[in-house]
N, C-alpha and C positions, 0 to 999 in steps of 0.2 A: 424305611430308614430315612431320616431327615437329612437334608443337605445344608450347606452354608447359605444363609439368607432366607431360608424357608420359614414362613411364619407358622408356628405351632401355638395353638391357644393354651393358655395357662389352665391346668386342670383344677386349680383351686379358685378360679374366678367365679364369683357368685356365691361362694360359701359365706353364710352369715353367722354360723355358730362356731366358736373357737374349737369345740370338741371335734368338729368334722375335719379340721386341718390335719395334715400328716404329723405323726408323732416325731419328736426330735431324735436324732442319733446322739447317743450319750458317749462322750469321750471322758475318761477318768484321768486326772492328773493329780500329782501329789507334791506337796511341800510340807511333808510331815517328818520332823526330825526329832530324835531323842534329846539331843543337845543343840542349842543355838546360841550364838554370841549376842550379848546384850548390846543394843545400839548406843547406850550411854557410857557404860564402864567397860565394855568389851569382854566381860566375864562369861564363861560358858555356863548356860543355865539349863536346868532340866525342863522337860515338857510338862506342862500343867494340864492341858486338855487338847482335844482335837475337834475341829469344826469342818463342815463341808459347805461350800459356797457354789451356787449355780451361776454360770456366766453364759450369756448368749453370744454365739460366734457366727461368723459367716457360714452359711449352710453348705451342705453337700449337693452340688449341682447335678451329679450323675444320678443319684437316687431321688432328687427333688425334695429332700427332707431338711428341716432346720437342724442345727447342731448346737448342743449344749455341752459345756465343759463343767464337769463336777470336780471342783478343785478342793482337795482335802488339805488342810493346813493345820499346823500345830501352834498352840499358844504356850508361851513360856513365862516363868516367873523368876525374876532376879531377886535373890535374897539380900544382896548388897544395896540395890536401889529401891527395893520393895515396890517394884512396878511389874505389871504384866505387859507383854508385848507379843505380837504375832510374827510368825515366820514371813519373810518377804514374798509377797505375791504380786508385786507391781509389774513383773514381767508380763503378766496376762492382762491385768486391768488395774485401774485406780482403786484405792480403798473405797468401799461401800458402793461401787459401781455394779451395774447389772450386765454391762456389755463390755466386750474385749476392746483393746486398743484398735484392732483392725476395723471393727464396726464403726467406732467413733470417727476414725480418720476417713473412712469411706463415705460416711454420711456427710461430714463437713465438706469434703471435697466435692460431692455431688451438688451441694448448695452453693458453695463459694466459687469453685472453678467452673463448673458446668452451668451454673445459673438456674438450677431447677428450683421451683417453689417447694416449700416444706412438705406438702401433701404428696406431690409427685415424687419427691425424693424418698418418702416413706414407702410408696407403692413400688418404686424402682428397687429398693432394698429387698422387699419381699419377692417381687417377680424374678429378679435376676440373681439374688444372693441368698434367698430363703431365710432371711432374718427379719422379724417384725419389730420395727421401732416406731412408736407413736410419733406423729409429726411434731407435737409440742416438745418432745424430748430432743428431737433434732434441732428445733429452734433454740432451745436452751444451750445446746452444745455450740451452735454457731455464734450465738451472742456472747457466750462465755469463752470463746476462743478454742472450743473443742475440749476443754478440761472442766473438771468440777471447780466451782468457784472457791476461792480462798480469801482469807482476810487480807486487806491491803498491807503492804510492807512487812508481811509475815508476823505482825503483832497480834498477840492474843492474850486474853486474860487467863491466868493460871487457875482461878477458881479457889485458891487458898488465901487465907488471911481475912482481915476485916474488910467489909464492904461499905 
């Protein structure tokens, strides 16, 4: 039995093939609704389809395995606005992100507050939290303030009309 402060070697150290790493523990979460309110007109809309998204989260330290969240969410169609929209999943992660908010904030904190270089922060996340994040991804998060980049001043082109 290991005690506090006792060094135990990482069992995954030296593994070069991703197939040899421990399989992730899958946690299923759902944001699948029959009806959902339209964000524009606030009308109740029927479910159009269902999708599943895989998010990488801080791993299970007891078993030493990574943790993946399989997030099932519904897409809805508003007949009044004639637009499709998804159920809100921002509680777990930003849209189109592969990592949860906990992983992003932990990685940014390691670099900004603790002063670790990007490669060491990547190794720290795997060794201590069992989540693999490439160091270039951490660099993008730190330089972008920890969030996915957005257009300045919230201005965007609608894509409709003459160009």
